[in-house]
N, C-alpha and C positions, 0 to 999 in steps of 0.2 A: 118966102116962108115955107112954102110947100116943099121946095127944094131941100131945105134944111131938115125937115121931118123925114124926107125919104132917105137922106144920108144917115139919119139916126137909126132908122129901121134896118138899113143895110148893115150898119155896124153891129146891131144886136144879133143878126143872123150869123155874123162871123165870130162871135164870142164863144169859147169853149166851155161846156158845162163840166165843172169839177166833180160833181156828185154822181155823174152818170158812169156805168161800168165800162172799163176799158175794152176796146174792140178786141175780139178773138183774134189771135195771131198764131202762127205755126210754131214757136220756140218756147221760150220764156219760162214761166212758172210751172208748167206741166212737167217738163223734163227735169226741173230741179227737184220736184216732189218724188219722182221715180228714182232719182239718185240717192235720196235720203233713205227710201225703202231698201235699196240694195245694200247700203252701208249697214243698216240695222240687221239685215239677214246675215251678212258676213260676220258681224260682231257676235251674233248669237251662235253661229257655227263654230267660231273660234272658242267661245266660252264652253260649248259642249265638248269639244276636243280636249280642252284643258281639263275639264272635270273628268273625262274618261282617263286621261293620263295621270293626273295628279290628285284627283279627288277621290279615287278608289282606295278602299282600305287595303293596306299592304298585306301580302300573303304571309302566313305563319309557317316557318320551316319546321317540319315534323318528320319523324321516322315512320314508315309504313311497312306493312307486311300483308301477304295474301292469306285469305282464309282457305285452308286446305281441307278437302274432304277426308274424313277418317277412314282408313283402309280397313278391310276385313281382317279380323284377327288381332287388331291393336286396341281392343276395348278394355284390356286390363289396366287398372289404375296403378300409379307409381306409389310405392311405399317408402321410397328413399332415393334421394338424388345425391350424386358425388361427382367430383371432377378427378380426372386422371390423365394419363398419357399412353399413347400407343408405343409398345415396346416389341422387341424381337426376341424370341427365345433362343434363336440360332443366329448368332452374329460373331464374326471373327475378324480380327486385324491380322492379316496374313503377313509373315515374315520369313526370311531365309533362315535355315538352320545353322548357317555359318556366317562369319564376317567376311565381307567381300565387296568389291565395287560393282556397282550396277552397270550392266552393259546394254540392256534393252528392257523397256516397260511396255507391255502390250495391253494395258487396260486404260479405261477412261471412266469418269463418273457417269452413272446411269447405264453402263454396259452390263448386259446379262452374260454370266459365265456358267459353264457346266463343271461338274465335279472332275478334277484331273486336268482341267484346261490350264495351259501355260499362261501365267500372269506376267512374269518377268524372268530375265536370265542375268547371272552374274559373270564376271570375267573368270573363265576356268583355266587360266594359265598355270597356276600352281597345282590345281587338281589334275590337270593333263599330264604335267611333268611327273607327279608322284605316280600316276597310273602307268606311265611309260616305264618308270623304274621297276615297279612290281612285276609288270609284264616280262621285263628282261630277266628278272630274277627267277621267274617261273620257267622261262625257256632254259636257263642255265641248270636248274634243278632237274628238269626233264632230261637234259643231255647227260647229266651225271648219272642218273638212273639207268639210262641206256648203256653207258660204259660198264657200270657195275653189274648189270645183268649179263653182259657178255663175259666178264671176268668170272663171275660166280658160276655161269654155265661150264666154263673151261675148268675151273677148280673142281666142280662136282664130277666131271668126267674123269679127271686125273685121279681123284680119290677112288673112283669106282675101279679104274684100271689097276691101281696099286693094290686095292683089296684083293683082286683075283690073283695077283703075282705074290703077294705076301703069304697066301695060303699054300702056294707051291714053293715057298721059301726062296723066291727068285730075287726079292728085294727085302731090305731090312724092315723090321717093324717101325723103326723111327721115321723112315721115309714115308711110310704110310700114314703115321700119326701127324706128321707135318702137313701132308696133303689135306687131311681131314680138317686140321686146324685152319689152313688157308681157305678151304671151302666155307667153313662156318663163319670165319671173319668177313669174307665177302658177302655172305648171306646177310649178316648183321649190318654191314655198310649199306647193302641194297635196301634193307627195311628202313634205315635212317634216311636214305636219299628219297625213298618213296614218301616218307613223312614230310620231308623238306618240300617235296612237290605239292603235297596237300596244303602246307602252310603258305607257300607262295601263291597258290591258287586262292586261298582265303584272303590273303593280302591284296590280291588283285581285285577280288569282289568288294573289299572295303574301299579300295581305290575308285572302283566304279561308283560306289555310293557317294564318295566324295565329289566326283564329277556330277553326279546327279543332284547333289545338294546345291549346285549352282543354278538349278532350275527351280523357280517358285511356281507351284501349281495350286489351283483352287481346291480347298478341302471338301467343298460341297457346292452345289448349284445355288445361285443366288444372284443379287444385283450389287454392283460395285457403288458404294456410297461415298468412298473417299479414296483419292490417289495420293499417296504419301511420299513417294520417291521419284527421282528423275535419274536418267542416265548420267553416269559419272559420279554419283554420290556413293558414299560408303554406308552399307546397312549392316546391322548386327542384331542378333536375337536379344542381346542385353545392351542397355544403354551404356555407351563408353564415355559419357560426359561431354559437355560442350555442345555446340550447335551444329557440328559438322557430321555427326553420325545419326542415321535414321534407324528407327527400330521396327519399321514395317513397310511393306510395299503398298498395301491398300486394305480397305475394310469391305468385307462382303456381308450382305444381309439376306437371309432366307425369307423372302416376302410371304411365303406360305406359313411361317411360324409367328406371324404378327398376332398380337393380343393386346389387351388393355390391362393396365394396372391402375387401380384406384385405391385411395387411402380413406377408410371409413372411420368416423369417430367412434371411440370406444362405447359411447353411450347409445349408438345405434347399430352396432355390429350384430346385436341379437336379431335384427330384422333380415339379415342376409343369411341365405342357406345355400349349400352346394346344389348345383343343377337349376338354380332359380332363374327364370327368364329375365333378360335385361334388354334395354334398348339404348344404343349408343349413338350420340350425335357428335360429329366432328365439328369443331369450332370453325373450320374452314368451309364446311358445307352444312349450314344450320337446317337446311330443308331435307337432308338425307338422313333417314333413320335406319340404323343397322341392327338387326336382331342378333341376339346372342344368349349366352347363359354363363352363370358363375362356374368357373373351373375349380377353384379352391380358395379357401380362406387361410392365408399364411398364419400358422400358430405362434406368432410373435407380435408384440406391440412395440410401438415407438414411444419411449418414455417421454421425450421432449414434446412430441406433437399429440400424444394421447390418441393415436390412430392405429388401425390395423390394416395391413395390406390385403387387397382382394384381387385375385386374377379373373379376368373375364374373357371368354372366347368370343370371336367374331364369326358369325355364320355366313358372312358375305365377304369375298375377297375381291379387291379392286385395286387398280394401279394408283388411284388417288389416295389410298391409305398408305402412309409412310411413317417410319419410326419417329418418335418424339413429338407427334402431333397432339395437341391438347383436345380433350373430349369431355363430354358430359354423359354421365351414365345414369339411367333411371331403372332402378330395381323394381320389377313389376310383380304384381300379385299373380298367382297361377290362375289361368282362365278356368271358369266354372265348367264342371262336366256337362251341365244341362244348357250351356250357351249355344251349343250347335254351331251352325254357319250363319247366324243372323248378322245382318249388317248393322253396326252401330249407327245411331243417328247423330246429326250435327256435323259441325266442322271443328277444325282445330286452328287456334290462333295463339300468338304469344301471350303469356299471362298479362303483360303490361297493356294489352289492348282492351282488357275489360277493367272498367273503373266504376267507382261508386258515384252515382248521380241521383239526387232526389231520393235517397233511401233505397235504391235498388242498383242492379248491375246494368251498365250501359256501355256503348262503344261508339266511336265515330267512324262512319264509312265514307270513303272519299268518292264523290261523284265524278262523272266525266268531265264536268266543266271546272274541276279544281275545288269545289266547295265540299264541305263536310255535312253529313247528316247524322244527328244524334238518334241512336236507336236503343230501345230497351232490349236487353239480352237476358237469356236464361242460361246460366253457366252450369257446366257439368263437372266431371272429375278433372282434377289437375294431373297433368302428365309431364313431369320433369319441368322444364321451363315454359311449357305450353298449358293451355286450358281448353277443355271441350266446351263448345257452345252449342246448346241444343236447339235454341230458337233465336231468330233475329238476324241470322247471317246466312248467305248462300255461298257454296263453293266458288271460288274465283274472285269474290269481292275483296277490295283492298281497305284495310283498317289502319287506323293511326295507333301506333305503339307509344305508350307512355305520353298521352296528350297532356299539354299544360292545363293547369286548373282554369285559366282564363278562356280557353277555347270554348266557343259556343256554336250552337247549330247554325249552319249557313255560312260560317267563316270560310275565307279562302286560305288554302294551305298549299305548300310545295314541299317536295322531298328532295334531299341532297342528291 
């Protein structure tokens, strides 16, 4: 009996307790917990990256422009704006005086030529042959004059000798009269021959002009803007019809004669006066303002357009100014006598950069991070397509031109 009790106690000691905590071991559940934590961190990082890439508000594409400090002497406000073109007062399409075949062309577009410089030559075969003929005729006339001079000298001597003999009645009067007639006849022939020499000389000079007409020279100094002929082509001062005859060698423009022509509406022409200061802006260089003045108001109106043409001088000459460029001209008020040399305040921006927001003038300034800041502005005088900003902007800052109505402070923008 005791042995049976002892066996039962031994079996109890060997039984596993289910409710007791598992013994600590080196792997298992602790490693699995850290694995879950790492997976959660990776998911959060991926979510943050996706938000940075796809959750950001897309940038609004806008046009921008810099705020430019107003230079000294440009404080006059515009009383009228007009559009026009650059024109040359001195421009010529150079052609030969005669019809001929081009032998050589010595110009290219953009080349500068001086007055009298050879631009092209024509084939001078016909002119050279004509000149040779007249030169031969001149030599023949001169030879005839030399023969007649010798004959006339002999006849004059013979008449003088017979005159002495007829006084002593050694020869008849008729012989003397015949000698005098011969002398006078040779004298007349000599005068005719001398005139023939002059005619032949003039003909040779005309032939020389004909040879020179085969050389095309620049009538004045300028820049070649068009090359119209090639070697082997036929050129003529008058169009001969068809597509095989050229009427010119090239076109030369005197760049020093460039000016601006604008058409001003009849309703506003009263604002324009001769010698009135103007400011010209080339469409190709909108940030370059060229000072000038009104040369003349053409006393004729265009009935169809109801406009009057105005000539404007450019006070600055530059290679960037070329004929037929489009320009915007601002007719300015004359500066006040008491203005002195005071520097005007503020900056200058395109007129579209100043908008109406919340009952006032405002503008959007682009920050370095690509976002915009809405600022309240104090606008000044309008100057052509620009406006003066007295407060709210600093020189060099970038503003949004013609911002969309939906653009807000802090929005992200990009420029094309």
